[in-house]
PAGU-504881 format. One record per residue: residue number from 1; chain; x negated, y negated, z of N, C-alpha, C, O, CB in turn. Coordinates in Angstrom, 1 decimal. Atoms other than C-alpha are relative to their C-alpha. Glycine has a CB too. Example, Ala and Ser with C-alpha at 12.3 -4.5 7.8 and 13.67 -1.06 7.14 Angstrom:
! residues 2
<1, 'A', <-0.9, 1.2, 0.0>, <-12.3, 4.5, 7.8>, <-0.9, -1.2, 0.0>, <-1.9, -1.2, 0.7>, <1.0, 0.0, 1.2>>;
<2, 'A', <0.9, 1.1, 0.0>, <-13.7, 1.1, 7.1>, <0.8, -1.1, 0.8>, <0.3, -2.2, 0.9>, <-0.4, -0.5, -1.4>>;
END
This chain:
! residues 77
<1, 'A', <1.2, 0.8, 0.0>, <17.5, -10.3, -64.7>, <0.1, -1.1, -1.0>, <0.8, -1.0, -2.0>, <-1.3, 0.8, -0.2>>;
<2, 'A', <0.0, 1.2, 1.0>, <17.0, -13.7, -66.4>, <-1.4, -0.5, -0.2>, <-2.1, -0.7, 0.8>, <1.0, -1.1, 0.6>>;
<3, 'A', <1.3, 0.5, 0.3>, <13.9, -14.9, -68.1>, <-0.1, -1.5, 0.3>, <0.9, -2.2, 0.2>, <-0.4, 0.2, -1.4>>;
<4, 'A', <0.2, 1.3, -0.4>, <12.5, -18.2, -66.9>, <-1.4, -0.5, -0.3>, <-2.4, 0.3, -0.2>, <0.3, -0.2, 1.6>>;
<5, 'A', <1.3, 0.6, 0.2>, <9.6, -20.6, -67.8>, <-0.1, -1.2, 0.9>, <0.7, -2.1, 0.8>, <-0.2, -0.3, -1.5>>;
<6, 'A', <0.3, 1.2, -0.8>, <8.1, -23.0, -65.4>, <-0.9, -0.9, -0.9>, <-2.1, -0.6, -1.1>, <-0.8, 0.3, 1.4>>;
<7, 'A', <0.7, 0.8, 1.0>, <7.1, -25.7, -67.9>, <-1.1, -0.8, 0.6>, <-2.0, -1.3, -0.2>, <1.0, -0.9, -0.7>>;
<8, 'A', <1.1, 0.7, -0.6>, <4.9, -27.5, -65.4>, <-1.3, 0.9, 0.1>, <-2.4, 0.4, 0.1>, <0.4, -0.5, 1.4>>;
<9, 'A', <1.1, -0.9, -0.1>, <2.7, -24.4, -65.2>, <-0.5, 0.5, -1.4>, <-1.6, 0.9, -1.6>, <0.3, 1.2, 0.8>>;
<10, 'A', <0.2, -0.5, 1.3>, <2.9, -23.5, -68.9>, <-1.2, -0.8, -0.7>, <-1.2, -2.0, -0.7>, <1.2, 0.0, -0.9>>;
<11, 'A', <1.1, 0.6, 0.7>, <-0.3, -24.2, -70.9>, <0.1, 0.2, -1.5>, <-0.8, -0.2, -2.3>, <-1.4, 0.5, 0.5>>;
<12, 'A', <-0.3, -0.2, 1.4>, <1.1, -23.1, -74.3>, <-0.9, 1.0, -0.6>, <-1.3, 0.8, -1.8>, <-0.2, -1.3, -0.7>>;
<13, 'A', <0.9, -1.0, 0.6>, <-1.1, -20.1, -74.8>, <0.7, 1.0, -1.0>, <0.0, 1.7, -1.7>, <-0.7, 0.8, 1.1>>;
<14, 'A', <-0.8, -0.7, 0.9>, <1.7, -18.4, -76.7>, <0.1, 1.5, 0.3>, <0.7, 2.3, -0.5>, <-0.5, -0.1, -1.4>>;
<15, 'A', <-0.1, -1.4, -0.4>, <1.3, -15.0, -74.9>, <1.4, 0.5, 0.1>, <1.7, 1.6, -0.4>, <-0.8, 0.3, 1.3>>;
<16, 'A', <-1.4, -0.5, -0.1>, <5.0, -14.8, -74.1>, <0.7, 0.1, -1.3>, <1.4, 1.1, -1.6>, <0.8, -1.0, 0.9>>;
<17, 'A', <-0.6, 0.0, 1.3>, <6.1, -15.7, -77.6>, <-0.5, 1.1, -0.9>, <0.2, 1.7, -1.7>, <-0.2, -1.3, -0.7>>;
<18, 'A', <0.6, -1.1, 0.8>, <3.7, -13.2, -79.1>, <0.6, 1.4, 0.5>, <0.9, 2.3, -0.3>, <-1.5, 0.0, 0.1>>;
<19, 'A', <-0.5, -1.2, -0.6>, <4.9, -10.4, -76.7>, <1.5, 0.2, -0.3>, <2.0, 1.3, -0.6>, <-0.3, 0.1, 1.5>>;
<20, 'A', <-1.5, 0.0, 0.1>, <8.6, -11.3, -76.9>, <0.6, -1.1, -0.8>, <1.2, -2.0, -0.3>, <0.6, 0.0, 1.5>>;
<21, 'A', <-0.5, 1.1, 0.8>, <9.6, -13.4, -79.8>, <1.5, -0.1, 0.0>, <2.1, -1.2, -0.5>, <-0.4, 0.2, -1.5>>;
<22, 'A', <-1.5, 0.1, -0.1>, <13.3, -12.6, -79.2>, <0.4, -0.7, 1.3>, <1.6, -0.9, 1.5>, <0.6, 1.4, -0.2>>;
<23, 'A', <-0.3, 0.6, -1.3>, <13.1, -14.1, -75.7>, <-0.6, -1.4, 0.2>, <0.0, -2.2, 0.8>, <-0.5, 1.0, 1.1>>;
<24, 'A', <0.7, 1.3, -0.2>, <10.5, -16.9, -75.8>, <-0.5, -0.5, -1.4>, <-0.7, 0.2, -2.3>, <-1.2, 0.2, 0.9>>;
<25, 'A', <0.6, 0.6, 1.2>, <9.3, -19.4, -78.4>, <-0.8, -1.2, 0.5>, <-0.6, -1.7, 1.6>, <1.1, -0.4, -1.0>>;
<26, 'A', <0.7, 1.2, -0.3>, <6.9, -22.3, -78.4>, <0.7, -1.2, -0.7>, <1.0, -1.2, -1.9>, <-1.5, 0.1, -0.5>>;
<27, 'A', <-0.8, 1.1, 0.4>, <8.7, -25.6, -78.7>, <-1.0, -1.1, -0.7>, <-2.2, -0.8, -0.8>, <0.7, -0.7, 1.1>>;
<28, 'A', <0.7, 1.0, 0.7>, <7.6, -28.8, -80.5>, <-1.1, -0.7, 0.9>, <-2.0, -1.4, 0.4>, <1.0, -1.1, -0.5>>;
<29, 'A', <1.0, 0.6, -0.9>, <5.6, -29.9, -77.4>, <-1.1, 1.0, 0.3>, <-2.1, 0.7, 1.0>, <0.7, -0.4, 1.3>>;
<30, 'A', <1.0, -1.0, -0.2>, <3.6, -26.7, -77.6>, <0.1, 0.9, 1.3>, <-0.8, 1.6, 1.7>, <-1.4, -0.6, 0.0>>;
<31, 'A', <-0.3, -0.7, -1.2>, <5.2, -25.2, -74.5>, <1.0, 1.1, -0.2>, <1.8, 1.0, -1.1>, <0.4, -0.9, 1.2>>;
<32, 'A', <-1.0, -1.1, 0.1>, <7.2, -22.0, -74.0>, <1.3, -0.4, 0.5>, <1.5, -1.3, 1.4>, <-0.5, 1.2, 0.8>>;
<33, 'A', <-1.4, 0.1, -0.4>, <10.9, -22.0, -73.8>, <0.8, 1.3, -0.2>, <0.4, 2.1, -1.1>, <0.7, -1.2, -0.7>>;
<34, 'A', <-0.8, -1.2, 0.1>, <13.5, -19.3, -73.3>, <1.0, -0.2, -1.1>, <1.7, -1.2, -1.1>, <0.7, 0.3, 1.4>>;
<35, 'A', <-1.0, 0.0, 1.1>, <15.6, -18.6, -76.4>, <1.0, 1.1, 0.2>, <2.0, 1.1, -0.5>, <-0.7, 0.0, -1.3>>;
<36, 'A', <-1.0, -1.0, -0.2>, <17.4, -15.6, -75.0>, <1.3, -0.6, 0.5>, <1.3, -1.4, 1.4>, <-0.6, 1.0, 1.1>>;
<37, 'A', <-1.3, 0.5, -0.4>, <21.1, -16.2, -74.8>, <0.6, 1.0, 1.0>, <0.7, 2.2, 0.7>, <0.9, -0.2, -1.3>>;
<38, 'A', <-0.7, -0.9, -1.0>, <22.8, -14.8, -71.7>, <-0.7, -0.1, 1.3>, <-1.8, -0.7, 1.4>, <0.0, 1.4, -0.5>>;
<39, 'A', <0.6, 0.0, -1.3>, <22.1, -14.3, -68.1>, <-0.6, 1.3, 0.5>, <-1.1, 1.4, 1.6>, <1.1, -0.4, 1.0>>;
<40, 'A', <0.5, -1.3, -0.5>, <21.1, -10.7, -68.0>, <-0.7, 0.8, -1.1>, <-0.1, 1.2, -2.1>, <1.2, 0.8, 0.5>>;
<41, 'A', <0.8, -0.9, 0.9>, <18.3, -8.9, -69.8>, <-0.2, 1.3, 0.6>, <-0.4, 1.5, 1.8>, <-1.4, -0.7, -0.4>>;
<42, 'A', <0.1, -1.4, -0.4>, <18.1, -5.2, -69.6>, <-0.9, 0.8, -1.0>, <-1.2, 0.3, -2.1>, <1.4, 0.7, 0.2>>;
<43, 'A', <0.6, -1.0, 0.9>, <16.3, -2.2, -71.1>, <-1.3, -0.5, -0.6>, <-2.2, -1.0, 0.1>, <0.9, 0.3, -1.2>>;
<44, 'A', <1.3, 0.4, 0.8>, <13.6, -3.0, -73.8>, <-0.3, -1.5, 0.2>, <-1.4, -1.8, 0.4>, <0.2, 0.4, -1.4>>;
<45, 'A', <0.2, 1.4, -0.1>, <14.1, -6.7, -73.5>, <-0.5, -0.4, 1.4>, <-1.4, -1.2, 1.6>, <1.3, -0.8, -0.2>>;
<46, 'A', <0.6, 0.2, -1.4>, <13.5, -6.6, -69.7>, <-1.4, 0.4, 0.1>, <-2.2, -0.3, 0.7>, <0.9, 0.8, 1.0>>;
<47, 'A', <1.4, -0.4, -0.1>, <10.4, -4.6, -70.1>, <-0.9, -1.0, -0.8>, <-2.0, -1.2, -0.3>, <-0.2, 1.4, -0.7>>;
<48, 'A', <0.7, 1.0, 0.7>, <9.2, -7.1, -72.7>, <-0.2, -1.2, 0.8>, <-1.4, -1.7, 0.9>, <0.7, -0.3, -1.3>>;
<49, 'A', <0.1, 1.2, -0.9>, <9.9, -10.0, -70.4>, <-1.0, 0.2, 1.1>, <-1.7, -0.7, 1.5>, <1.3, -0.5, 0.5>>;
<50, 'A', <0.9, -0.3, -1.1>, <8.0, -8.3, -67.6>, <-1.4, 0.1, -0.5>, <-2.3, -0.3, 0.2>, <0.4, 1.4, 0.6>>;
<51, 'A', <1.4, 0.0, 0.6>, <5.0, -7.7, -69.9>, <-0.4, -1.5, -0.3>, <-1.6, -1.8, -0.1>, <0.0, 0.8, -1.3>>;
<52, 'A', <0.4, 1.4, 0.2>, <5.1, -11.4, -70.8>, <-0.3, -0.7, 1.3>, <-1.3, -1.5, 1.3>, <1.2, -0.8, -0.7>>;
<53, 'A', <0.3, 0.5, -1.4>, <5.2, -12.3, -67.1>, <-1.4, 0.4, 0.4>, <-2.2, -0.4, 0.9>, <1.0, 0.5, 1.0>>;
<54, 'A', <1.3, -0.5, -0.4>, <2.1, -10.1, -66.5>, <-1.1, -0.7, -0.9>, <-2.2, -0.9, -0.4>, <0.0, 1.5, -0.2>>;
<55, 'A', <1.0, 0.6, 0.9>, <0.3, -11.6, -69.6>, <-0.2, -1.5, 0.2>, <-1.2, -2.0, -0.3>, <0.4, 0.3, -1.4>>;
<56, 'A', <0.1, 1.4, -0.1>, <0.9, -15.2, -68.7>, <-1.1, -0.4, 1.0>, <-1.1, 0.0, 2.1>, <1.3, -0.6, 0.5>>;
<57, 'A', <1.1, 0.3, -0.8>, <-2.4, -16.6, -67.4>, <0.3, -1.0, 1.1>, <-0.5, -1.1, 2.1>, <-1.1, -0.5, -0.9>>;
<58, 'A', <-0.3, 1.0, -1.0>, <-0.8, -19.4, -65.4>, <1.2, 0.4, 0.9>, <1.5, -0.4, 1.9>, <0.3, -1.3, -0.7>>;
<59, 'A', <-1.2, -0.4, -0.8>, <2.2, -17.5, -63.9>, <1.2, -0.8, -0.3>, <2.1, -0.9, 0.6>, <-0.4, -0.1, 1.4>>;
<60, 'A', <-1.2, 0.8, 0.3>, <4.7, -19.7, -65.7>, <1.2, 0.8, -0.4>, <2.3, 0.3, -0.4>, <-0.4, -0.9, -1.2>>;
<61, 'A', <-1.1, -0.8, 0.5>, <6.8, -16.8, -67.0>, <0.5, 0.9, 1.2>, <-0.2, 1.5, 1.9>, <-0.4, 0.9, -1.1>>;
<62, 'A', <-0.6, -0.8, -1.0>, <9.3, -15.0, -64.7>, <1.2, 0.7, -0.6>, <1.9, 0.2, -1.4>, <0.4, -0.8, 1.3>>;
<63, 'A', <-1.2, -0.8, 0.3>, <11.8, -12.2, -65.2>, <0.7, 0.1, 1.3>, <0.3, 1.0, 2.1>, <-0.3, 1.4, -0.7>>;
<64, 'A', <-0.5, 0.0, -1.4>, <13.9, -13.0, -62.2>, <1.5, 0.4, 0.0>, <2.2, 0.4, -1.0>, <-0.1, -1.5, 0.5>>;
<65, 'A', <-1.4, -0.4, -0.2>, <17.2, -11.9, -60.8>, <0.9, -1.2, -0.2>, <0.6, -2.3, 0.2>, <0.3, 0.6, 1.4>>;
<66, 'A', <-1.0, 1.1, 0.2>, <20.2, -14.0, -61.9>, <0.7, -0.2, 1.3>, <1.0, 0.8, 2.0>, <0.9, 0.4, -1.2>>;
<67, 'A', <-0.7, 0.4, -1.2>, <21.9, -15.8, -59.1>, <1.5, 0.2, -0.2>, <2.0, -0.3, -1.2>, <-0.3, -1.4, 0.5>>;
<68, 'A', <-1.5, -0.1, 0.1>, <25.5, -14.8, -58.5>, <0.6, -0.8, 1.1>, <0.6, -0.5, 2.3>, <0.4, 1.5, 0.2>>;
<69, 'A', <-0.5, 0.9, -1.0>, <27.1, -17.7, -56.8>, <1.3, 0.5, 0.8>, <1.5, 0.2, 1.9>, <0.4, -1.3, -0.6>>;
<70, 'A', <-1.2, -0.6, -0.7>, <30.3, -15.7, -56.0>, <-0.5, 0.9, 1.1>, <0.1, 0.9, 2.2>, <0.8, 0.8, -1.0>>;
<71, 'A', <0.5, -0.8, -1.1>, <28.2, -13.3, -53.9>, <-0.5, -0.9, 1.1>, <-0.2, -0.5, 2.3>, <-1.2, 0.9, -0.5>>;
<72, 'A', <0.5, 0.9, -1.1>, <26.6, -16.2, -52.0>, <1.2, -0.6, 0.7>, <1.2, -0.7, 1.9>, <-0.8, -1.1, -0.6>>;
<73, 'A', <-1.2, 0.6, -0.6>, <30.1, -17.7, -51.4>, <0.7, 1.1, 0.9>, <1.1, 0.7, 2.0>, <1.0, -0.4, -1.1>>;
<74, 'A', <-0.7, -1.0, -0.9>, <31.5, -14.4, -50.1>, <-0.8, 0.3, 1.2>, <-0.2, 0.8, 2.2>, <0.2, 1.3, -0.9>>;
<75, 'A', <0.8, -0.2, -1.2>, <28.6, -14.1, -47.7>, <0.0, -1.2, 0.9>, <-0.6, -1.2, 2.0>, <-1.4, 0.3, -0.4>>;
<76, 'A', <0.0, 1.2, -0.8>, <29.3, -17.6, -46.4>, <-1.2, -0.9, -0.1>, <-1.5, -1.7, 0.8>, <0.2, 0.4, 1.4>>;
<77, 'A', <1.2, 0.8, 0.2>, <26.1, -19.1, -47.8>, <0.4, -1.3, -0.7>, <-0.5, -2.2, -0.9>, <-1.0, 0.7, -0.9>>;
END
C-alpha cells in the first residue's frame, strides 16, 4: 500500500498529520503532503494511514495499493 493525498480535495484540517506524523505533514501552503519514503507501508504504519483516511473529512487521504507496472506489462496491459 502507498499513502496518497489529493491536494485538490485537501482543506488542511491536519487530521492526517495529527494521526500519522511519520506519514503526513502540513506543508507551507497549509495542505497535507506525504512524507513517507517508499512505496509500501505495512503493519502499524498501514493501520495509521487507514485511520487517517477514515478521519479525513474531505476524502483527500488514501492508503492505496501501489501499482506494479511489471505485473501490468506481463498481463499485456
